[in-house]
C-alpha positions as CSV (number, residue, x, y, z in Angstrom):
1,X,131.9,166.5,165.7
2,X,133.5,169.5,163.9
3,X,133.2,171.7,167.0
4,X,135.7,169.5,168.9
5,X,138.4,169.5,166.2
6,X,141.4,171.7,166.4
7,X,142.4,174.0,163.5
8,X,144.8,171.4,161.9
9,X,142.2,168.6,161.9
10,X,139.5,170.8,160.7
11,X,141.6,172.1,157.8
12,X,142.6,168.6,156.8
13,X,138.9,167.5,157.0
14,X,137.9,170.4,154.8
15,X,140.6,169.7,152.3
16,X,139.7,166.0,152.0
17,X,136.0,166.9,151.7
18,X,136.7,169.6,149.1
19,X,138.8,167.2,147.0
20,X,136.1,164.5,147.0
21,X,133.6,167.3,146.4
22,X,135.4,168.4,143.3
23,X,135.6,164.8,142.1
24,X,131.9,164.3,142.6
25,X,131.1,167.7,141.3
26,X,132.9,167.0,138.0
27,X,131.2,163.7,137.7
28,X,127.8,165.2,138.4
29,X,128.4,167.9,135.9
30,X,129.0,165.2,133.2
31,X,125.8,163.5,134.3
32,X,123.5,166.4,134.8
33,X,124.9,168.7,132.1
34,X,122.5,171.7,131.8
35,X,120.5,170.6,134.7
36,X,123.5,170.9,137.0
37,X,125.4,173.9,138.2
38,X,128.8,173.3,136.7
39,X,131.7,171.6,138.5
40,X,132.3,174.4,140.9
41,X,128.6,174.9,141.8
42,X,128.2,171.2,142.3
43,X,131.3,171.1,144.4
44,X,130.0,173.9,146.6
45,X,126.6,172.2,147.0
46,X,128.3,168.9,147.8
47,X,130.6,170.5,150.5
48,X,127.7,172.5,152.0
49,X,125.4,169.4,152.1
50,X,128.1,167.3,153.7
51,X,128.7,169.8,156.5
52,X,125.1,170.6,157.0
53,X,124.2,166.9,157.3
54,X,126.9,166.2,159.9
55,X,126.0,169.3,161.9
56,X,122.2,168.4,161.8
57,X,123.0,164.9,162.9
58,X,125.1,166.2,165.8
59,X,122.4,168.7,166.7
60,X,119.8,165.8,167.0
61,X,122.0,163.9,169.3
62,X,123.4,161.3,166.8
63,X,126.9,160.5,167.9
64,X,129.2,160.3,164.9
65,X,132.2,158.9,166.7
66,X,132.6,156.2,164.0
67,X,134.2,157.7,160.9
68,X,132.2,155.4,158.6
69,X,128.9,156.6,160.1
70,X,130.0,160.2,159.8
71,X,131.0,159.7,156.2
72,X,127.8,157.9,155.3
73,X,125.8,160.7,157.0
74,X,127.7,163.4,155.2
75,X,127.6,161.8,151.8
76,X,123.9,161.2,152.2
77,X,123.3,164.8,153.0
78,X,125.5,166.0,150.2
79,X,123.7,164.0,147.6
80,X,120.3,164.8,149.1
81,X,121.0,168.6,148.9
82,X,122.5,168.4,145.4
83,X,119.5,166.3,144.2
84,X,117.0,168.5,145.8
85,X,118.4,171.7,144.4
86,X,118.8,170.1,140.9
87,X,115.1,169.0,141.1
88,X,114.1,172.5,142.1
89,X,116.1,173.9,139.2
90,X,114.5,171.5,136.8
91,X,111.0,172.3,138.2
92,X,111.5,176.0,137.8
93,X,112.8,175.6,134.3
94,X,109.5,174.0,133.3
95,X,107.5,177.0,134.4
């Protein structure tokens, strides 16, 4: 999906995802507090998870032509990555 976008569309997509990522990162920082990674860290994890999920879905042959499906896939991957890393951090803190 992202490989077929021109520079303008890709930069707009990145800006929108970064804006939503910062919003969710700030909310997750308020929820997770010391278990989180701060607003910026949560935002970076969110953006990375979004793009990784979409790229993995494309790699496995899932056509994300519908924007709703692509958004759902990206958000699922973003929250999955953030949750997995937060669980890993909490597990390591208990050692």
